[in-house]
N, C-alpha and C positions, 0 to 999 in steps of 0.2 A: 500567547501564550502555544504552547504546545505540550501535548503530553505522548508517551510513546505507546503505540501501538502491536507494534509486531517485526521482526526479522527476518529476512530474507533468507529460505532455506534452496530455493532454486532461482534460474534465472536461465531463458530460453531465448538466447540474443537473437535471432534469424526470426522471434515473431517479438521480440520485446515485452516478451512477458514475464512475469514472478511469481513464486507462490511463496506465502508466509503463511504463518500461524498466528492468530490476533488472538491479542492480551484486553483488546478496548472493541467497543462496537465500530462499524465502520459505514458507510452509509454513500450511495452516487451521487455526488454532486459535493461531495465533501473534498477540503484538501489537505495535500499529506505532504511534506516534509522529508524525503529521502536522503539520507547521511550515513557517508561512510569516509572512507581511509584516502579515496581519489572521489568520492558521488556526492553532491550538494545541490538539491534542487528542488524545487515546488512546482505539484502540479495538482489537475483537479482530477480527482477521480469521476470516470466517464463510463467503467463499464468492468464488474467484476464477474466471475464463475465462480462456481463449484459442482465438480464433477460434472464439469461442458452444458451447464445448466446458467445462464444468464440468471443474476439475483440483483434485489436493489439494497439490500444492507445485509450486512454477518454480525456475525455476536461472537463472545469471546471464548476463543477454543477451534474456533472453521479454520480450515487449509481453505483459503480463498487466491483463486490467480487473477491477477490483477496489471492490464497495461499499463506501460511505462513510457515515457515520453523518450529517456535518454538510457544509457547503456549505466546498470549498474553493479554491481558483482555481490556475491554469496556472503551474508555475513552485512550486510548494512542494515542500517535500522528506519524504519518506518515511523513518523511520527504524524499525530492528525493535529492539525491548525486549528486550533479554537478561536475564533469570532467573539474580541471580548463584547458585551454592551454597555451600553450607560446610562 
């Protein structure tokens, strides 16, 4: 299951870092799905920063910088993958 948690507002291609405003919580170790017109990949969150300081979790309303594994476009959407337990 996936839940939408934000949209990419900036992309710095030379360092492959995105800035996004969050609508839900996100933690280092979570898996995210980045989806856009030409973008579609899944990755684990390995590091996040707020104002150049490493953080391990972020809350709704935070603007966070996130390293990505592949090129993205501004406006792409980020979904958090929620593992279903049975």
